[in-house]
RODO-615591 format. One record per residue (C-alpha): residue in three letters; x, y, z; residue number from 1. Coordinates in steps of 0.02 Angstrom, whole numbers, plus 32768, in hexadecimal, padded with zeros to 4 digits. Example, Ala and Ser with C-alpha at 12.3 -4.5 7.8 and 13.67 -1.06 7.14 Angstrom:
2
SITE, aa, x, y, z, i
SITE, ALA, 8267, 7F1F, 8186, 1
SITE, SER, 82AC, 7FCB, 8165, 2
END
This chain:
455
SITE, aa, x, y, z, i
SITE, MET, 6E53, C601, DF41, 1
SITE, SER, 6DF8, C658, DFC0, 2
SITE, PRO, 6D76, C5E5, E015, 3
SITE, ALA, 6CF3, C670, E03C, 4
SITE, ARG, 6C89, C68F, DF99, 5
SITE, ARG, 6BF5, C70E, DF70, 6
SITE, LEU, 6B5B, C69A, DF6F, 7
SITE, LEU, 6AFE, C6B9, DECA, 8
SITE, ARG, 6A44, C687, DEAE, 9
SITE, PRO, 6A22, C6AB, DDF0, 10
SITE, THR, 694F, C6A2, DDCD, 11
SITE, GLU, 6925, C620, DD49, 12
SITE, GLU, 6908, C699, DCD6, 13
SITE, GLN, 699D, C6E6, DCDB, 14
SITE, TRP, 6A11, C639, DCD3, 15
SITE, ARG, 69BD, C60A, DC3F, 16
SITE, ALA, 69E9, C6B0, DBE0, 17
SITE, LEU, 6AA2, C689, DBEC, 18
SITE, PRO, 6AD9, C660, DB44, 19
SITE, ARG, 6B2A, C5B5, DB04, 20
SITE, ARG, 6B9D, C57E, DA9E, 21
SITE, VAL, 6B6E, C518, DA0C, 22
SITE, SER, 6B79, C472, D9F1, 23
SITE, GLY, 6C3E, C431, D9D3, 24
SITE, VAL, 6C18, C3B5, D958, 25
SITE, ARG, 6BC4, C427, D8E5, 26
SITE, THR, 6C50, C49E, D8E9, 27
SITE, THR, 6CD9, C413, D8E3, 28
SITE, VAL, 6C86, C3AF, D849, 29
SITE, LEU, 6C83, C470, D7F3, 30
SITE, ALA, 6D32, C484, D808, 31
SITE, TRP, 6D6B, C3DF, D7DD, 32
SITE, LEU, 6D12, C3F6, D735, 33
SITE, ALA, 6D4C, C4A2, D71A, 34
SITE, GLY, 6E03, C45F, D72D, 35
SITE, ALA, 6DE9, C3AC, D6C0, 36
SITE, LEU, 6D88, C425, D627, 37
SITE, ALA, 6E17, C4AE, D627, 38
SITE, THR, 6E9F, C431, D62C, 39
SITE, GLY, 6E4C, C3C4, D5B4, 40
SITE, GLY, 6E34, C46F, D545, 41
SITE, ALA, 6ED8, C4A0, D548, 42
SITE, PHE, 6F15, C3ED, D514, 43
SITE, VAL, 6EA0, C3F6, D471, 44
SITE, ALA, 6ED8, C4AB, D456, 45
SITE, ASP, 6F8C, C483, D456, 46
SITE, ARG, 6F79, C3DB, D3FD, 47
SITE, GLY, 6FCC, C37D, D480, 48
SITE, TRP, 6FC8, C2EE, D416, 49
SITE, GLU, 7033, C31B, D39B, 50
SITE, ASP, 70C9, C366, D413, 51
SITE, ALA, 7168, C31A, D405, 52
SITE, PRO, 71ED, C2E5, D47D, 53
SITE, ILE, 7255, C380, D4D0, 54
SITE, PRO, 7305, C389, D4A3, 55
SITE, TRP, 736F, C36D, D54C, 56
SITE, ALA, 73BC, C41B, D545, 57
SITE, ARG, 7320, C46B, D53E, 58
SITE, SER, 72BA, C3FD, D5D2, 59
SITE, VAL, 7344, C418, D648, 60
SITE, GLU, 7311, C4E8, D649, 61
SITE, ALA, 72AD, C531, D6D1, 62
SITE, LEU, 721A, C558, D674, 63
SITE, SER, 720D, C4A5, D605, 64
SITE, VAL, 720F, C456, D6CC, 65
SITE, LEU, 7190, C4C7, D703, 66
SITE, SER, 7127, C4AF, D65E, 67
SITE, GLY, 712F, C3EF, D681, 68
SITE, THR, 7120, C3FA, D732, 69
SITE, VAL, 706B, C474, D736, 70
SITE, ILE, 7030, C401, D6A5, 71
SITE, LEU, 7037, C35B, D6ED, 72
SITE, LEU, 6FE2, C3AF, D791, 73
SITE, ALA, 6F54, C3E8, D727, 74
SITE, VAL, 6F5C, C34D, D6D6, 75
SITE, LEU, 6F45, C2FE, D796, 76
SITE, PHE, 6ECC, C36A, D7C2, 77
SITE, ALA, 6E58, C33E, D725, 78
SITE, LEU, 6E5F, C2A0, D75F, 79
SITE, ALA, 6E3D, C29D, D823, 80
SITE, GLY, 6E35, C34E, D84D, 81
SITE, TRP, 6D8C, C323, D89B, 82
SITE, ALA, 6DEE, C2C0, D929, 83
SITE, LEU, 6E22, C36D, D96B, 84
SITE, GLY, 6D69, C3A2, D9A4, 85
SITE, ARG, 6D50, C44F, D9CC, 86
SITE, ARG, 6E07, C468, D9A8, 87
SITE, ALA, 6DF4, C454, D8F1, 88
SITE, VAL, 6D9D, C500, D8ED, 89
SITE, PHE, 6E4B, C541, D929, 90
SITE, ALA, 6EBB, C4D6, D8C1, 91
SITE, LEU, 6E5E, C504, D81E, 92
SITE, PRO, 6E93, C5C0, D81A, 93
SITE, ALA, 6F4B, C598, D83F, 94
SITE, LEU, 6F5A, C522, D7CA, 95
SITE, MET, 6F0F, C578, D747, 96
SITE, THR, 6F71, C613, D767, 97
SITE, ALA, 7019, C5A9, D777, 98
SITE, CYS, 6FF3, C558, D6C3, 99
SITE, LEU, 6FC0, C60D, D678, 100
SITE, ALA, 705D, C64B, D6B7, 101
SITE, VAL, 70C5, C5C3, D671, 102
SITE, HIS, 708B, C5BA, D5CD, 103
SITE, ALA, 7068, C664, D5A3, 104
SITE, PRO, 7123, C699, D587, 105
SITE, LEU, 711D, C600, D507, 106
SITE, GLY, 7088, C649, D49D, 107
SITE, ALA, 7045, C5AA, D4A6, 108
SITE, ALA, 6F8C, C59F, D464, 109
SITE, ALA, 6F3E, C54E, D507, 110
SITE, VAL, 6F64, C5F8, D55F, 111
SITE, PRO, 6EA8, C63E, D545, 112
SITE, VAL, 6E55, C59E, D58F, 113
SITE, TRP, 6ED8, C5A7, D617, 114
SITE, ALA, 6E9B, C664, D63F, 115
SITE, VAL, 6DF2, C62C, D63D, 116
SITE, GLY, 6E08, C599, D6BC, 117
SITE, ALA, 6E69, C610, D71B, 118
SITE, ALA, 6DEA, C69A, D717, 119
SITE, ILE, 6D59, C611, D74C, 120
SITE, GLY, 6DCF, C5CA, D7DC, 121
SITE, TRP, 6DE8, C670, D823, 122
SITE, VAL, 6D23, C69E, D81B, 123
SITE, MET, 6D01, C5F6, D879, 124
SITE, ALA, 6DA0, C623, D903, 125
SITE, ILE, 6D52, C6CE, D922, 126
SITE, LEU, 6C9C, C683, D92E, 127
SITE, GLU, 6CD6, C604, D9AE, 128
SITE, VAL, 6D24, C668, DA17, 129
SITE, LYS, 6C9F, C6EC, DA27, 130
SITE, GLY, 6C30, C66E, DA72, 131
SITE, PRO, 6C94, C64B, DB11, 132
SITE, LEU, 6CB3, C715, DB09, 133
SITE, GLY, 6BFD, C734, DB05, 134
SITE, GLN, 6BDC, C6BE, DB91, 135
SITE, LEU, 6C65, C6EF, DC04, 136
SITE, THR, 6C3A, C7AC, DBED, 137
SITE, ALA, 6B72, C77A, DC1D, 138
SITE, VAL, 6BA7, C719, DCAA, 139
SITE, ARG, 6C11, C7B3, DCE5, 140
SITE, ALA, 6B68, C81A, DCDA, 141
SITE, LEU, 6B06, C7AB, DD2A, 142
SITE, SER, 6B8A, C798, DDB8, 143
SITE, GLY, 6B98, C857, DDD7, 144
SITE, SER, 6ABF, C86D, DDCD, 145
SITE, LEU, 6AA8, C7E1, DE4D, 146
SITE, PRO, 6AAD, C809, DF05, 147
SITE, GLY, 6B30, C7B0, DF5C, 148
SITE, SER, 6B21, C7DD, E00D, 149
SITE, ASP, 6B19, C721, E04D, 150
SITE, ASN, 6BB1, C6CC, E045, 151
SITE, VAL, 6BE3, C613, E050, 152
SITE, GLU, 6C85, C5CB, E096, 153
SITE, VAL, 6CBB, C53F, E00B, 154
SITE, GLY, 6D14, C49C, E058, 155
SITE, PRO, 6DAE, C452, E038, 156
SITE, ARG, 6D6F, C3CE, DFC5, 157
SITE, ALA, 6D19, C449, DF57, 158
SITE, LEU, 6DB2, C4C5, DF5D, 159
SITE, THR, 6E33, C428, DF3A, 160
SITE, ALA, 6DB1, C3EC, DEA0, 161
SITE, GLU, 6DB3, C4AC, DE5D, 162
SITE, ARG, 6E75, C4B7, DE5F, 163
SITE, SER, 6E65, C40F, DE0D, 164
SITE, ALA, 6E07, C43D, DD86, 165
SITE, LEU, 6E50, C4DB, DD61, 166
SITE, ASN, 6F01, C49C, DD4A, 167
SITE, ALA, 6EB8, C410, DCEF, 168
SITE, GLY, 6F3B, C3E4, DC51, 169
SITE, ARG, 6FCF, C443, DCAF, 170
SITE, ARG, 7022, C3A3, DCB6, 171
SITE, ARG, 7021, C394, DBF6, 172
SITE, LEU, 7086, C426, DBD6, 173
SITE, LEU, 712B, C3DE, DC0D, 174
SITE, PRO, 711A, C34A, DBAB, 175
SITE, LEU, 70DB, C3A3, DB10, 176
SITE, ALA, 716C, C423, DB12, 177
SITE, ALA, 71ED, C393, DB30, 178
SITE, THR, 71A3, C346, DA9B, 179
SITE, ALA, 71AA, C3E0, DA2A, 180
SITE, LEU, 7253, C417, DA4A, 181
SITE, ALA, 7293, C355, DA26, 182
SITE, LEU, 723A, C35E, D980, 183
SITE, TRP, 7275, C403, D957, 184
SITE, THR, 732C, C3CC, D98E, 185
SITE, TRP, 7314, C331, D928, 186
SITE, PHE, 72D6, C392, D896, 187
SITE, VAL, 7367, C420, D8A7, 188
SITE, LEU, 73FB, C3A5, D8C1, 189
SITE, ASP, 73A7, C33A, D81C, 190
SITE, TRP, 7396, C3CA, D7B9, 191
SITE, ALA, 743C, C401, D7CD, 192
SITE, ARG, 748F, C361, D7AC, 193
SITE, VAL, 744E, C337, D6EF, 194
SITE, ARG, 7451, C3EF, D6BC, 195
SITE, ASN, 7504, C3B9, D6D1, 196
SITE, THR, 74F8, C312, D68B, 197
SITE, ILE, 7505, C2D7, D5CC, 198
SITE, PRO, 7478, C260, D5B5, 199
SITE, ALA, 7466, C1B6, D56D, 200
SITE, ALA, 743B, C1AE, D4BA, 201
SITE, ALA, 7391, C154, D4EE, 202
SITE, GLU, 737A, C1E8, D566, 203
SITE, ASP, 730A, C26D, D501, 204
SITE, SER, 72CA, C2E5, D58F, 205
SITE, TYR, 72D7, C301, D641, 206
SITE, ALA, 723D, C2EF, D6A7, 207
SITE, ALA, 7248, C345, D749, 208
SITE, TRP, 71E6, C2C8, D7CB, 209
SITE, PRO, 7202, C300, D86D, 210
SITE, ALA, 71C0, C3AD, D844, 211
SITE, PRO, 710E, C38D, D831, 212
SITE, LEU, 711C, C324, D8DC, 213
SITE, ALA, 7169, C3B9, D933, 214
SITE, LEU, 70EF, C439, D8DE, 215
SITE, ILE, 704F, C3CA, D93A, 216
SITE, ALA, 70A9, C3C7, D9D8, 217
SITE, THR, 70AE, C47E, D9DE, 218
SITE, TRP, 700E, C49E, D9AD, 219
SITE, LEU, 6FD0, C425, DA2E, 220
SITE, LEU, 704D, C472, DAB0, 221
SITE, THR, 6FF5, C52A, DA7C, 222
SITE, GLN, 6F33, C4EE, DA71, 223
SITE, GLN, 6F65, C4AD, DB35, 224
SITE, ALA, 6FC3, C541, DB76, 225
SITE, PHE, 6F2E, C5A9, DB2E, 226
SITE, SER, 6EB5, C54D, DB74, 227
SITE, LEU, 6F06, C54E, DC13, 228
SITE, GLY, 6F13, C605, DC25, 229
SITE, TRP, 6E68, C62C, DBDC, 230
SITE, ARG, 6E16, C5C4, DC67, 231
SITE, HIS, 6E92, C61A, DCF0, 232
SITE, ARG, 6E57, C6B6, DC9B, 233
SITE, ALA, 6D9B, C6A6, DCA7, 234
SITE, HIS, 6D99, C661, DD51, 235
SITE, ARG, 6DF6, C6E3, DD90, 236
SITE, LEU, 6D7B, C765, DD3A, 237
SITE, ALA, 6CE3, C704, DD53, 238
SITE, GLY, 6CE8, C680, DDCC, 239
SITE, GLY, 6CF4, C6BE, DE7F, 240
SITE, ALA, 6C44, C691, DEAE, 241
SITE, ALA, 6BE4, C5F2, DEE3, 242
SITE, TRP, 6B40, C5EA, DE77, 243
SITE, GLU, 6AB6, C5A3, DEB4, 244
SITE, VAL, 6A54, C595, DE0E, 245
SITE, PRO, 69A3, C545, DDE4, 246
SITE, ALA, 69AA, C48B, DDAC, 247
SITE, ARG, 6969, C4AF, DCF0, 248
SITE, GLY, 69B2, C50F, DC6A, 249
SITE, GLY, 6A46, C563, DC69, 250
SITE, PRO, 6B05, C554, DC10, 251
SITE, VAL, 6B2B, C4C7, DC86, 252
SITE, TRP, 6AC4, C427, DCAC, 253
SITE, VAL, 6ABE, C43C, DD5F, 254
SITE, GLY, 6A67, C37F, DDAC, 255
SITE, PRO, 6A46, C348, DE62, 256
SITE, ASP, 6AD7, C322, DEBE, 257
SITE, ARG, 6ACC, C26D, DF1D, 258
SITE, ASP, 6AE2, C2C2, DFCF, 259
SITE, LEU, 6A39, C322, DFAB, 260
SITE, PHE, 69D2, C276, DFA1, 261
SITE, ALA, 698F, C272, E052, 262
SITE, GLY, 697B, C1E0, E0C8, 263
SITE, HIS, 6A4A, C1DF, E0E2, 264
SITE, ILE, 6ACA, C227, E183, 265
SITE, THR, 6B82, C248, E158, 266
SITE, ARG, 6BFD, C1C7, E182, 267
SITE, THR, 6C29, C24A, E20F, 268
SITE, GLU, 6B79, C253, E257, 269
SITE, ALA, 6B66, C19A, E249, 270
SITE, GLU, 6C04, C187, E2CF, 271
SITE, SER, 6BBC, C1FA, E347, 272
SITE, ALA, 6B8C, C19F, E3EE, 273
SITE, GLY, 6AEE, C129, E3F8, 274
SITE, CYS, 6AD2, C138, E332, 275
SITE, ASN, 6AC8, C082, E305, 276
SITE, CYS, 6AAD, C0BB, E23B, 277
SITE, ILE, 6B3F, C053, E1F8, 278
SITE, ILE, 6B21, BFB3, E26D, 279
SITE, GLU, 6A66, BFAF, E219, 280
SITE, GLY, 6A86, BFDF, E17A, 281
SITE, THR, 6B14, BF61, E16B, 282
SITE, ARG, 6A9C, BEE9, E1A9, 283
SITE, ARG, 6A20, BEFF, E12A, 284
SITE, ASN, 6A96, BF0F, E09F, 285
SITE, LEU, 6A71, BFC7, E087, 286
SITE, ILE, 6B1C, C010, E072, 287
SITE, GLY, 6B7F, BFFD, DFE6, 288
SITE, ARG, 6B0B, C002, DF60, 289
SITE, SER, 6B48, C099, DF1B, 290
SITE, GLU, 6BD0, C117, DF11, 291
SITE, ALA, 6B73, C18D, DF8A, 292
SITE, ASP, 6B92, C119, E00C, 293
SITE, GLU, 6C47, C148, E016, 294
SITE, HIS, 6C22, C1E4, E069, 295
SITE, SER, 6B6D, C1B2, E0B5, 296
SITE, VAL, 6B03, C131, E105, 297
SITE, PRO, 6A4B, C112, E108, 298
SITE, ALA, 69F6, C14F, E1A8, 299
SITE, ASP, 69B6, C0C8, E1F9, 300
SITE, ASP, 6903, C0E5, E234, 301
SITE, TYR, 6924, C09E, E2DC, 302
SITE, CYS, 69BC, C0EA, E304, 303
SITE, PRO, 69B4, C13B, E3AD, 304
SITE, VAL, 6A0A, C1D8, E362, 305
SITE, HIS, 69D4, C1ED, E2CC, 306
SITE, GLY, 6930, C173, E2C7, 307
SITE, ILE, 6875, C19D, E2C1, 308
SITE, ASP, 6863, C1B4, E36A, 309
SITE, ALA, 68E3, C216, E387, 310
SITE, LEU, 68B3, C28A, E2FE, 311
SITE, ASN, 67FF, C295, E34F, 312
SITE, ALA, 6845, C2C0, E3FD, 313
SITE, LEU, 6890, C360, E3BF, 314
SITE, SER, 685F, C406, E3D3, 315
SITE, HIS, 680D, C479, E366, 316
SITE, GLU, 68AB, C4F2, E356, 317
SITE, SER, 6924, C452, E34D, 318
SITE, LEU, 68B7, C415, E2BC, 319
SITE, LYS, 68B4, C4BF, E267, 320
SITE, SER, 6973, C4BD, E27A, 321
SITE, LEU, 698D, C409, E23B, 322
SITE, ALA, 692D, C443, E18C, 323
SITE, GLY, 69CB, C433, E126, 324
SITE, SER, 6A08, C382, E16D, 325
SITE, ALA, 69EE, C303, E0EF, 326
SITE, TRP, 69BE, C27D, E17B, 327
SITE, VAL, 6916, C2E3, E1B1, 328
SITE, TRP, 68C3, C2AE, E0F6, 329
SITE, ASP, 6874, C220, E0B7, 330
SITE, VAL, 6901, C1A2, E04C, 331
SITE, ASP, 687F, C1B1, DFCD, 332
SITE, SER, 6864, C254, DFC7, 333
SITE, PRO, 68EB, C2F5, DF80, 334
SITE, MET, 6928, C373, DFE8, 335
SITE, PRO, 68CE, C422, DFDE, 336
SITE, ARG, 68EC, C496, DF5C, 337
SITE, THR, 694B, C535, DF8E, 338
SITE, GLY, 68EC, C5BC, DF8B, 339
SITE, PRO, 68CD, C65A, DFD3, 340
SITE, ALA, 687C, C631, E06D, 341
SITE, SER, 68F8, C58E, E07A, 342
SITE, PRO, 69B6, C5B7, E066, 343
SITE, ALA, 69F4, C54F, E0CA, 344
SITE, ILE, 6A2E, C4C9, E04B, 345
SITE, GLY, 6A46, C4B9, DF90, 346
SITE, MET, 6AB0, C483, DF02, 347
SITE, VAL, 6B37, C507, DEC8, 348
SITE, LEU, 6BB1, C50F, DE50, 349
SITE, VAL, 6C6C, C55B, DE8D, 350
SITE, GLY, 6CC6, C5C1, DE2E, 351
SITE, PHE, 6C4D, C5C6, DD9E, 352
SITE, ALA, 6C88, C643, DD13, 353
SITE, GLY, 6C32, C5FD, DC6B, 354
SITE, HIS, 6C79, C56E, DBE7, 355
SITE, ALA, 6D29, C5AA, DC15, 356
SITE, PHE, 6D1A, C559, DCD3, 357
SITE, THR, 6C5E, C51D, DCF0, 358
SITE, GLY, 6C77, C4FA, DD9C, 359
SITE, ILE, 6C8A, C46F, DE1C, 360
SITE, PRO, 6BCF, C430, DE63, 361
SITE, ALA, 6BCB, C42F, DF17, 362
SITE, ARG, 6B52, C423, DFA3, 363
SITE, ARG, 6B24, C4C4, E016, 364
SITE, THR, 6B00, C4AE, E0B4, 365
SITE, HIS, 6AC5, C560, E119, 366
SITE, ASP, 6B4F, C5BF, E0FB, 367
SITE, THR, 6BC6, C527, E0C1, 368
SITE, ALA, 6BE6, C4CB, E01D, 369
SITE, GLU, 6C44, C41D, DFFD, 370
SITE, ALA, 6C6A, C3BB, DF5B, 371
SITE, ALA, 6C45, C2F7, DF7C, 372
SITE, SER, 6CFC, C2E4, DF48, 373
SITE, ARG, 6D97, C337, DF46, 374
SITE, TYR, 6D9E, C2E4, DE93, 375
SITE, MET, 6CF3, C335, DE5B, 376
SITE, GLU, 6CF2, C374, DD9D, 377
SITE, THR, 6CAE, C405, DD5D, 378
SITE, ALA, 6BFC, C40E, DD2D, 379
SITE, SER, 6BD7, C3E2, DC86, 380
SITE, GLU, 6BB6, C467, DBFC, 381
SITE, ALA, 6AF4, C473, DBA8, 382
SITE, LEU, 6B15, C4B0, DAF9, 383
SITE, LYS, 6AA7, C517, DA82, 384
SITE, ASP, 69FC, C4CB, DA5F, 385
SITE, GLU, 6A0D, C43F, DAD5, 386
SITE, GLU, 697F, C429, DB52, 387
SITE, ALA, 69BE, C415, DC00, 388
SITE, GLU, 6975, C382, DC64, 389
SITE, ASP, 68EC, C398, DCD7, 390
SITE, TRP, 6936, C371, DD7D, 391
SITE, ASP, 6896, C3A1, DDDC, 392
SITE, ASP, 684C, C314, DD7D, 393
SITE, SER, 6816, C288, DDE5, 394
SITE, ASP, 684C, C202, DD7D, 395
SITE, ILE, 690F, C235, DD9D, 396
SITE, LEU, 68F0, C276, DE5B, 397
SITE, SER, 687D, C20D, DEB1, 398
SITE, PRO, 67E3, C189, DE73, 399
SITE, ARG, 677D, C20D, DEFE, 400
SITE, PRO, 66FC, C280, DEA6, 401
SITE, ARG, 674A, C33D, DE95, 402
SITE, ARG, 6700, C3E8, DEB6, 403
SITE, ARG, 6734, C499, DE97, 404
SITE, PRO, 675C, C503, DF1F, 405
SITE, GLY, 66C1, C54A, DF64, 406
SITE, GLN, 6653, C4CD, DF18, 407
SITE, ASP, 65EB, C489, DFAD, 408
SITE, ARG, 65E0, C3D8, DFAA, 409
SITE, PRO, 6612, C33F, E021, 410
SITE, LEU, 66B1, C300, E030, 411
SITE, PRO, 66D2, C272, DFEE, 412
SITE, ARG, 66DA, C1D0, E054, 413
SITE, ARG, 6779, C153, E075, 414
SITE, HIS, 6779, C0CC, E005, 415
SITE, SER, 6791, C021, E043, 416
SITE, ARG, 6792, BF88, DFFD, 417
SITE, HIS, 6713, BF5B, E082, 418
SITE, GLY, 669B, BFE4, E044, 419
SITE, ASP, 668C, C092, E04A, 420
SITE, SER, 662F, C0AE, E0E7, 421
SITE, LEU, 6696, C104, E15E, 422
SITE, PRO, 66B2, C0A6, E21F, 423
SITE, PRO, 664A, C0D8, E28D, 424
SITE, ARG, 66A8, C11A, E30F, 425
SITE, THR, 66FF, C18E, E297, 426
SITE, ARG, 66B9, C234, E2A9, 427
SITE, LEU, 66F1, C2D0, E223, 428
SITE, VAL, 6734, C36C, E284, 429
SITE, PRO, 66E0, C3FB, E256, 430
SITE, ALA, 6786, C46B, E251, 431
SITE, LEU, 67D3, C3F2, E1CE, 432
SITE, ILE, 6735, C3FD, E168, 433
SITE, ARG, 6750, C4A7, E157, 434
SITE, CYS, 67FF, C490, E12B, 435
SITE, ALA, 67C5, C427, E0AB, 436
SITE, ARG, 6750, C48A, E053, 437
SITE, ILE, 67DF, C513, E02E, 438
SITE, GLY, 6808, C4A6, DF8B, 439
SITE, GLY, 6821, C408, DF4B, 440
SITE, THR, 67A5, C39F, DFA9, 441
SITE, PRO, 6808, C33B, E00D, 442
SITE, ALA, 67BA, C2B6, E092, 443
SITE, ILE, 67DB, C2AC, E144, 444
SITE, ARG, 6837, C1FE, E16F, 445
SITE, ALA, 67D4, C17E, E1B6, 446
SITE, PRO, 6814, C0C7, E1EA, 447
SITE, SER, 6807, C03F, E16B, 448
SITE, LEU, 6801, BF7B, E1A4, 449
SITE, GLY, 689F, BF24, E1A0, 450
SITE, PRO, 68DD, BE80, E1D7, 451
SITE, GLY, 68A3, BE67, E288, 452
SITE, LYS, 6847, BF14, E2A1, 453
SITE, ARG, 67A6, BF41, E2D7, 454
SITE, ALA, 673E, BFCC, E2AD, 455
END
């Protein structure tokens, strides 16, 4: 996978217009109920309570063994098919078709019931496939219509996370294949043995117990291989870009990354000469309170390198170049939102290709995008009729008041346990005020009164 990706910026309307899948709970329940009703109807149609035991010679015939196997699987699906989740939609038509194919040559009375169950199953499976295909087509169309003049370099952590997410489930293929092969071998050897064996008087019929287990393992192997192949195919068709998407709406949940919260510096920055942020953060017990501390530390207000005095001593051009740095902004304020006037920072989805691959959330700074960890998981899918959480809400991002881009109102002042007033020696730099008005209403850092500190 190439680290260089096209940077795509869909509008909020374009992002919301992408189709979503329906809820998996509804689909699972409908598939399970259809299978349960078909199995129950077949039992009633065949008057199963009147069936006599099958003689031994007939029970070892291929058709009888296959019939008993699919019936047992149908009963298991009726009892616990809901446990398969969305995969029940694809298990239903396969199972109903197998029951129809086995019982049709026997002239069973339940053939029409199995036929109706198979028809319902195939319709549900087609509708389930239609959703992801339509979404992938829409993503490809939107990707082709958006200007991609800007490129972004994806960092090694994001690339590793993307590769791991793409290959998720690959390690299960070998154990599933080995299990299926072992069960089929057991069944064939056992079946060959009993066909040449004279049964005891008490044995009325043969039960091929390894056969249902072998079929289940084979189906799981097929489903896992298809899911893996579909994910790679979708990513190959539409996953060659980094999407800088709006926080609201869309087919996936896109929330704020911890690294996008202000008032922090990276561990690498904290190890620079003259920086005492780690020492002061440890002394004031500010490090180790969250998972974000693994990659960043709070910027100390009195640090010679990242403190308020160092910030105020910077030139106008230096301040503008640091607008995308987290330590410049107040810890109780979010980072400025990306917009046409501020393309320096933002959240991106690396490799987004719709439902098949929802993308790796990464933080973009200028022309690079990096994930917080190489174990970062893909973004969560947003289903149809679900309203995405408003990540711009002040209760989620910050206790500070928020404003919309372009709205002229005072910047929020830093919240302090000692009061809301800014220390007299702090001045707000005009260059950063203008940067703040680009979007997201971040606040300029102001020193808090810590232990042993004087304003």
